[in-house]
ROTORDO-32216 format. One record per residue (C-alpha): residue number from 1; residue in one letter; x negated, y negated, z. Coordinates in steps of 0.2 Angstrom, whole numbers, padded with zeros to 4 digits, m for minus. Layout:
N
    k  r     c1     c2     c3
  NUM  A      X      Y      Z
...
This chain:
68
    k  r     c1     c2     c3
    1  M  m0452   0064   0598
    2  L  m0459   0054   0584
    3  Q  m0448   0040   0578
    4  V  m0448   0033   0561
    5  V  m0449   0014   0560
    6  S  m0438   0006   0547
    7  S  m0448  m0003   0534
    8  W  m0435  m0017   0533
    9  C  m0437  m0021   0552
   10  V  m0455  m0024   0548
   11  V  m0451  m0035   0534
   12  V  m0439  m0045   0544
   13  V  m0452  m0047   0558
   14  L  m0466  m0052   0546
   15  V  m0455  m0065   0537
   16  L  m0448  m0073   0554
   17  L  m0466  m0074   0560
   18  A  m0474  m0081   0544
   19  E  m0480  m0099   0546
   20  S  m0478  m0104   0528
   21  V  m0469  m0100   0512
   22  K  m0486  m0094   0506
   23  D  m0486  m0081   0519
   24  V  m0469  m0074   0514
   25  S  m0475  m0075   0496
   26  E  m0490  m0064   0500
   27  I  m0479  m0051   0509
   28  L  m0468  m0050   0494
   29  H  m0483  m0048   0482
   30  C  m0489  m0034   0493
   31  L  m0472  m0026   0493
   32  L  m0470  m0027   0475
   33  G  m0487  m0020   0471
   34  C  m0489  m0005   0460
   35  R  m0492   0007   0475
   36  S  m0476   0001   0484
   37  Q  m0459   0010   0483
   38  C  m0449  m0005   0485
   39  T  m0439  m0013   0471
   40  A  m0436  m0031   0468
   41  E  m0418  m0028   0471
   42  E  m0421  m0021   0488
   43  L  m0432  m0036   0493
   44  V  m0419  m0049   0487
   45  D  m0406  m0040   0497
   46  C  m0417  m0040   0512
   47  L  m0421  m0059   0510
   48  Y  m0403  m0063   0507
   49  C  m0398  m0055   0524
   50  I  m0412  m0064   0533
   51  A  m0407  m0081   0525
   52  S  m0388  m0077   0529
   53  F  m0393  m0073   0547
   54  L  m0403  m0089   0549
   55  Y  m0390  m0100   0541
   56  V  m0377  m0094   0553
   57  F  m0388  m0098   0568
   58  R  m0391  m0115   0560
   59  T  m0373  m0118   0557
   60  L  m0368  m0113   0575
   61  R  m0382  m0124   0581
   62  M  m0390  m0110   0591
   63  T  m0407  m0119   0591
   64  D  m0409  m0114   0609
   65  V  m0413  m0096   0603
   66  W  m0429  m0103   0594
   67  N  m0434  m0115   0608
   68  Q  m0436  m0102   0622
């Protein structure tokens, strides 16, 4: 059985593994290109969700998650 991978899961992984803001910027540039079906609103929503998730981790001081 073939499973379809969510494109947003891929975006989240790419953003979390990016080493710099430039890497994230390049990902966004590719996703907003003329051949992409993503809209700017969808990308902003996705980035907002990632930022919210990371903010909660930071506020709860769950730094152990990143240091394992």
